[in-house]
C-alpha positions in Angstrom: -2.2 -59.6 97.5 0.6 -59.3 100.0 2.6 -57.0 97.8 -0.5 -54.9 97.2 -1.1 -54.5 100.9 2.5 -53.5 101.5 2.3 -51.0 98.6 -0.9 -49.5 99.9 0.5 -49.3 103.4 3.7 -47.7 102.1 1.7 -45.1 100.2 -0.2 -44.3 103.4 2.9 -44.1 105.5 4.8 -42.0 103.0 1.9 -39.5 102.6 1.6 -39.2 106.4 5.4 -38.7 106.7 5.2 -35.8 104.2 2.3 -34.2 106.2 4.3 -34.6 109.4 7.3 -33.0 107.8 5.2 -30.0 106.7 3.9 -29.6 110.2 7.4 -29.7 111.7 8.5 -27.0 109.2 5.8 -24.8 110.6 3.6 -25.0 107.5 -0.1 -25.4 107.8 -1.9 -28.6 107.3 -3.6 -27.1 104.3 -0.5 -27.5 102.2 -0.7 -31.2 102.8 -4.3 -31.8 101.6 -3.3 -34.0 98.7 -1.1 -36.2 100.9 -3.8 -36.4 103.6 -6.2 -37.5 100.9 -3.7 -40.3 99.8 -3.3 -41.4 103.4 -7.0 -41.5 104.0 -7.7 -43.4 100.8 -5.0 -46.0 101.4 -6.1 -46.5 105.0 -9.7 -46.8 103.9 -8.8 -49.3 101.2 -7.1 -51.6 103.7 -9.9 -51.2 106.2 -12.5 -52.1 103.6 -10.6 -55.3 102.6 -10.4 -56.3 106.2 -14.2 -55.7 106.8 -15.0 -57.7 103.7 -12.9 -60.6 104.9 -10.6 -60.4 101.8 -7.5 -59.4 103.8 -4.6 -61.5 104.9 -2.3 -61.1 107.9 0.0 -58.7 106.0 -2.9 -56.3 105.5 -3.8 -56.5 109.1 -0.3 -55.6 110.2 0.0 -52.8 107.6 -3.2 -51.3 109.1 -1.7 -51.5 112.5 1.4 -49.7 111.3 -0.8 -47.0 109.7 -2.8 -46.6 112.9 0.4 -46.2 115.0 1.7 -43.6 112.5 -1.7 -41.9 112.6 -1.6 -41.7 116.4 1.8 -40.1 116.2 0.4 -37.7 113.6 -2.4 -36.7 116.0 0.1 -36.1 118.8 2.1 -34.0 116.4 -1.0 -32.0 115.4 -1.5 -31.2 119.1 2.1 -30.0 119.4 2.7 -28.2 116.1 -0.8 -27.4 114.9 -3.3 -24.8 115.9 -5.8 -25.3 118.6 -8.6 -27.6 117.5 -6.7 -28.8 114.4 -7.1 -32.5 115.3 -10.8 -32.1 115.9 -11.2 -30.3 112.6 -9.2 -33.1 110.8 -11.3 -35.8 112.4 -14.5 -34.0 111.4 -13.1 -33.6 107.8 -12.4 -37.3 107.7 -15.9 -38.2 108.8 -17.5 -35.7 106.3 -15.3 -37.0 103.5 -16.2 -40.6 104.3 -19.9 -39.7 104.4 -19.7 -37.9 101.0 -17.9 -40.9 99.5 -20.6 -43.3 100.8 -23.4 -41.0 99.4 -21.6 -40.9 96.1 -21.5 -44.7 96.0 -25.2 -44.9 96.9 -26.0 -42.4 94.1 -24.1 -44.5 91.6 -25.8 -47.7 92.8 -29.2 -45.9 92.5 -28.3 -44.7 89.0 -27.3 -48.3 88.0 -30.6 -49.7 89.4 -32.7 -47.0 87.8 -31.0 -47.7 84.4 -31.6 -51.5 84.9 -35.2 -50.8 85.8 -35.7 -48.5 82.8 -34.3 -51.2 80.4 -36.5 -53.8 82.0 -39.6 -51.6 81.7 -38.8 -50.7 78.1 -38.4 -54.4 77.2 -41.7 -55.3 79.0 -43.6 -52.5 77.2 -42.0 -53.5 73.9 -43.0 -57.1 74.3 -46.5 -56.2 75.3 -46.7 -53.8 72.3 -45.5 -56.5 69.9 -47.9 -59.1 71.4 -50.8 -56.6 71.2 -50.0 -55.8 67.6 -49.7 -59.5 66.8 -53.2 -60.2 68.3 -54.7 -57.2 66.5 -53.0 -58.2 63.3 -54.1 -61.8 63.7 -57.7 -60.7 64.4 -57.7 -58.5 61.3 -56.2 -61.3 59.2 -58.8 -63.7 60.5 -61.6 -61.2 59.8 -60.3 -60.6 56.2 -60.1 -64.4 55.7 -63.6 -64.9 56.9 -64.9 -62.0 54.7 -63.1 -63.4 51.6 -64.5 -66.9 52.2 -68.0 -65.8 53.1 -69.6 -66.3 49.8 -68.1 -69.8 49.0 
């Protein structure tokens, strides 16, 4: 766990360093989209583990390092980026997080719908077999009574 936290934190910090380097070179933030995605995913992974109570001290401190680097990145956006870039980035982060949550909810809904469909199919199948058994038994009893009527 400790090594995983350090690795995830390192991925986030490396990705952010790449983005910061691109900004310093005068390139736009658009060239760093992939690295920003890596950063955001790594940060989110550590935050989720902390929220779930599965994190240890190392992950907490890695998140603090990431937040400090992110704050420096925001300051760098203000200096090297275009006007309103930081606000656009924060809005993008929020939108991306919402889309991810909606996708997880859709997957959960699909899983529950599949589970419900299987349960319904099994219930209908069992009722059908039971009904056929009752009807078959009634027919067999009727045939038995008819065949023994004359005796």
